[in-house]
C-alpha positions, 0 to 999 in steps of 0.5 A: 495865520497857520498856528490860529488854525492848528490851535483852534484844531485842539478840543481844550483850546476851544473850550478855553477860549469860549470860556474866556470870552464870557469871562474877559468880557465880565472885566471889561463891562462895567469897568466904565460903570465904576468910573463913571460912578466915581468920576461923574456920580460921585464926582472923584478926583485923581486920588481916588482913581489912584486908590481905585488901581491900588485896590485892584491891584494889590491883591495880586501881589498879597494874596496872589503868590499864595493861591498861585501855590495852592493852584499849582496843587489843586485840581486846575479846573476845580480852580478855574471854576471856583475863582469865576464863580467868586469873581462872579459874587464880588461883582453882584455885591457891587450892586448894593454899594453905597459909597467910596470905601466899600465900592473898593472893598468889593473891588479888592475882593474881586481882585483876589478871586482873580489872583487864583483865575488869571494863574490857572488859565495862563497854567490851562494854556501850557497844558492845552497847547504845545511848544511850538504853538504857545505864541499863537495861543496867548495872541489869540487869548489876548486877542478875546481879551482886547476884543472885550475891552473893544465891545464892553467899554462901549456897550457899558457907555451906551448901557449907562444911558439906558439903565442904571449903573447897578444893572451893569453889575448885575449884568456882569455878574451873570457873565461870570457864571456863564464861563463856570458853565462853559468850563463845566466840559472842559478836560485838562491833562493830567499832571504829576506833581513833582514837589513832595507832599509834605512840603511847606508852602512857604517854600512852594511860594518862594519856588516862584520867585526863585525860577526867575533868578535862575532862568536869565531870559525870564529875569530880563523879560520880567525887568522889563515887563515891570518897568514898563507897566511903571511907565503905563500906570503913571497915567493909566488911571487918569485918562478919563481925566484927560478926556474930560479935560479935552472935552469928551462926556463920559459916553465918548471915554467908553469909546477911548476905552473900545479904541484901545481895545481895538488896537490891542486885538490888532496888536496881539494878532500880529504878535501872536502870528510873529512867534517868539524868536525875539521876545525882548526885541518885540518888547522893546520896539513896542515900548519905543512906539508907545513912548512917541505916541504917549509924549505927542499926545502929551505935548498937544494937550499940554499946548491946549491944542484941541485934540480931535476926537478921532486923533484921540482914539488912534493914539489910544490904539496904538497905546492898547496895541504896544501894550499886547505887543508886550504881553503876549512875547512875555506870556510866551516866555513864561510858558515856555521856559517854565516847568508844568508844575509851578507854571501857576506860581511863576507867572503869579511871581511874576505879577507880584514883582511887575505890580510892586514895581508898578504900585506906586505910579498911579500915586505918583502920576496923581500927584504930577497931575494935581501939580502940574496938570493932568499932561505932565503925567502922560509925559512922565510916563513917556519919558519911562518908556522912552528911557526903557526902550533905549537902554535894553534895545542894544541887548536886545538887537544882540539876542 
C-alpha cells in the first residue's frame, strides 16, 4: 500500500483521480437505465442487446485510432476537456430518444467522444507517474472505475423506481460537466513531439499498430487481452437475460452489476499492489479462475437449479475481479513499454485490435442463446477462457 501513498502525494495524479470519479461514474449510472429501457421498457431481446454492444464498441475500432493519433499531437489537457464535454452532450441527448435506432445512434456518438477520452487519460497517467508507480496508478484508476461500477448501477436501479429514465440521463450528463470543471485545474508536463510536423496522419496512425509488432511483450499481452475479451463478450451482454431467467427483477439486476464492480475494485487493488513483474502470469491466472466460475454458473443455470441471489452476486464479483486482474497489468505494460509521444495511439491501437476481435462475440453469443438457451452462451465463454488460460500458462510461468 506504500505505492498508493506515494502516488497520492503527486498533485497531478490527485487532480486526475478526482476528475475520474465523476467521469467514470458517468459511465455506469445510466448503464442500468439503458438496459432497463431496452429489456423492460421496450421488450427487446438478445439481438438488440448485442447490437447495443456493437454500437458502443464500434467507435473504438472505426474512429478511435484516428482520434488517438490527433490526441498524441494535440494539447493533452484540451483533449481531456473536450472529450468529457462531448460525452456530457451525448448523454444529455439520450433524454429525448424515442426509439431503439435513435438510442443506438446517440450511444455511438457518445462512444466517439469516449475514444478520445480513454487514450488521453492513459497518456496523462503515464506523464504524471514514475515508471515504478505505474501498476499502482492503474490499480487506483481501475479501482475508481470499479467503485463507480458498484455505486452507479445500484443507484441507477434505485432511481428507476423513483424518477423517469430521462431524469437519470440528465443527472449523468451533469457528471461529465463536473469532470470538465475539475480538469480545468490540472497541470500536465509538456512533451516534446519527436514526429516531423508534416508527418501524415496515416503514418502516425499505423505507428500505433507497428509498436506492437516490434515489441514481443506488448504483442503477448495484446493477443491475450483480445482473446479474453472475446470470451467475456460471448455472454457479457446477456447477463440481464440470465438474471431475468433466474427470476431476478430489474432492481436486483442492478445489484449484480454492483457485485461485479466490488469484485473489480478488490481485483484492481490487489493487482496494483503486486506490481507488474509477471503480467502475463497474472492475466493467465485470472482467465483460469474466471473460466471456472463461468462454467460452474452456466452448468447450474442449465440444470434449472435455484441459484440463491447472494451466490449469483458472488459469481459476478469473482468475474469482475478477474477482469480487473487482467486490465491492470495490461495497461501497465502498455505505459511502461511505449514512448510518451505515441502512448495515445498505441493504447488506442490495442483497443481497436481487442474490440475488432471480440466484436462478433455478442452476436455469436446471442445466436447460441437463441438456439440453445442463455446458459449455453455462458458455457461457450467459459470454454474460451479455459482454453486461453491453459495455452498461455506454460509461457507465463517461464517469463
